[in-house]
N, C-alpha and C positions, 0 to 999 in steps of 0.2 A: 611623664608627659601626658597631658590631658587629651581627651579624644579630639578636642577642637584643634590643637596644634598638630595632631596626627594627620589631620585632613591635608595639610600642606607638607608636613615634615616627612622624614624618611619612612615612617611606618606606612604612609599612604602612597609613597612614590612607587612607580612601576607596577601598579595594580594589574593583576591578570584575571580579574573577574569577568571581563567581557561585558557585553550588553551596554545599555545606556548608563548604568551606574559606574561600570569600569571606565567608560569613555570620559565621564565627568572627573573621576579621580585622576585619570591620566592627564587630562587637559589642565586641571587646576594645579597638579603637582609640578607640571612643566619640567624644568631641568633639575628639580630637587629630587633626583633619583637616589634612593638609598636602599633600605631593606625592602624587599618585595613581599607583598602579602599574597596569600593564596593557600596552596597546599602546605599543611604543616603549621599554619599560623593560628589555627583554632579559633578561640574566642576573640582574639584581636581582629581577625577578619570580619567576624560577625558584628563586632562593635562598630567598625568603620563603615561596613555596608549598611547597617541599621541607621547610623547617623546621616550618611549621605542620602539614604532613602527618605528620612524625615525631612531633610532640608529641601530635596528635590520635589517631593510631593507637596510640601508647604508652599513652594514657589508656584507649582501648578494650580494649587487651590486658590492662591492669591490672584493668579491670572484668570481663573474661572469667575472669581468674585469681582475682579476688575479694580480692586482697591486693597492696599495694605495699610491698616490703621496703625497709629502710634502705639495703641494698646497691644496690638498683636506683636509688634517688634519688642516692646518692653516685656511682654509675657514670655517670649522666646528667650530673651537675654537672662531674665531672672529665674525662670523655672528650670532652665537647662544649664544654668551656671556658666554662661559664656563670658570669659574674662574680656574686659574692654579691648585688650590688645589682640584678641583673637577674632573680634567681630569682622575684621576685614576679610579673613579667610572664609568665615561663614557667609558673608555677603557675596563673596566671589562665587561660591557654589550656588547660592540662591539666585543670583542674577543670571548666571550661565544657564541654569535649568529653566528660569522664567522666559528667557529670550530665545532659546533654541526652539526649533519648529516641532520637535517630537511632542506628542501629546503625553498625558500622564499614564496612559495604559501600558506602554512598554516598561516603565519603572515599576508599576504595580505588579505586572506579570512576572518581572524578574525577582522582585521581593517575595512574591507568592511561591515561586519555585525554590528560591534559596532557603526560605524558612518553612517549607511545606511540612517538615517534621516538628516544627515548633510553633503551633497555632497561637500560643499565648503571646509570642513575640509579635506576630502580625496584629493581634488584638491590641497589644500595647501601642503599636505604631499608630493604629487608628485612634486610640485613646488620646495620644499626643496631638494628632491632627485636630481632634475635637477640642482639645484644650486650647490650641492656638485659635481655632475658629470662634470660640466663645469668649475670647479675651476681651472683646468689646461689649460683652454682656448680651450678645445676640448671635445666633448661628443663622446666617442669611440663607435664603432658599437655594441659591447657587452653590453655596458651601455644603449644604446638606445633601444636595443631589450629587455633588462631587464625592462626598464621603460614602454615600450609598453605592456609587459605582465602584469605588475602590474596594469596599467591603465585599461586593459581589465577585470581583476579580480574586480577592483573597480567599474566596470560598465560604464566606459566612452567609447563612440563611437570612431571610427577611426577619425572622423572629430573633436571631442573634444580633442583627443590626438594631432592632428595636431595644434590646437589652442595653447595648452600648450607648444608644441615644439617651435612654432613661438614666443610665449611670452618670452621664455628663450633664443632665439636668439637675442632678443632685438629689439627695433623699427628701428634700422639701417639695420640689416640683415633680420629681420622678416617682412613678408608682413603684413601691418597694418590691412588689411581686414581679414586676417586669424586670427590675434591676437584678433580681436573683434568677430570672429566666424561668419562673414557674407560674402556673395559673392560680387564680384565687381559690379554686376548689381542690388544689393539691393537698395531699395529706401532710400532717406534721413531719412524718418521716421523710417524705419527698423534699420538703422544704429544707430540713436539716441537711439532707444529702447534697442538695444543690448548693447550699451555702458553703459547706465544707469543701466541695469540689472547686468552687470559685476561689476560696481562700488559698487552697493548696496550689492551684494553677497560676495564681497571680501574686504569690508571695514574692516580694522583691529579691529575696535571697535566691529563689529558684530562677527568676528572670535573669539575675546577674550571672548565674551559672550557664545560662543559655546564650549569653552575649549581650544583655542589656547594659549599655555603658553607665557608669556610676552617675554621670551627669543627668540621667533621666529618671533616677530613682524617686525623686520628689513627686513626680506625677504618678508613678506606680503606687506610692504610699497613699496619695489622695484617693486613688481608685479603691484601694483596700479599705480606706476609711468609709467611703460611700457604701460599699458592700456591707460592712459591719453595722453601719447606722440603719440600713434597710432591714437587715435581719433583726436588729434590736426592736425596730418598729413592729415587725410581724410577731416577734416573740412576745411583746407586751400585749399586742392585739389578741393573740391566741392563748396567752397564759402559758407559753412553753417554758420548759425548764431545761 
């Protein structure tokens, strides 16, 4: 069963997470009550929580921007491998989060608490939101401000947010030093250390073990590629070996 069918199917039914995410899962699942998730569910719980968080915050970001482009919808479907038959389930969650009166802050705070011991997962969630925002080839000011506020709730510093933004500009537009989170006067040793740390923390296999659904691995791989290209650029510039 894919993560998308789990949103409505038994794995998502009767969620006991609480908070706005639990409320959405319960409302969408409706009478399709099957296996409860929560204590003992382990990674399965994290996967469903992460996915609902992505959809809900995407909806709130769209509301902040005031417009959902065709490119953003296509990017979501293609990058996150949503089968055509499951789009109605995703749309149901998206529309519910977009229309209800709660702001984005309760969702972000709940995710920050749930993944407080897994900061790489929170960073990946922000990266996915960036991916959706730039699907139409531009991150609008309202979207950028939204992302900045979510990052702040997640506990990321302004410098860490700048690194995330640079990563999503890509190795051509983004400063490779900012992408690695180092200054231009950093030593070669510091640069190598920062690079290895990022590669280790954001390796798709590690993220999968922490609860990243397989459907989101493509975006994680793209992030890893950007980090590698940034390091290659610095390596050539400095003649590192």
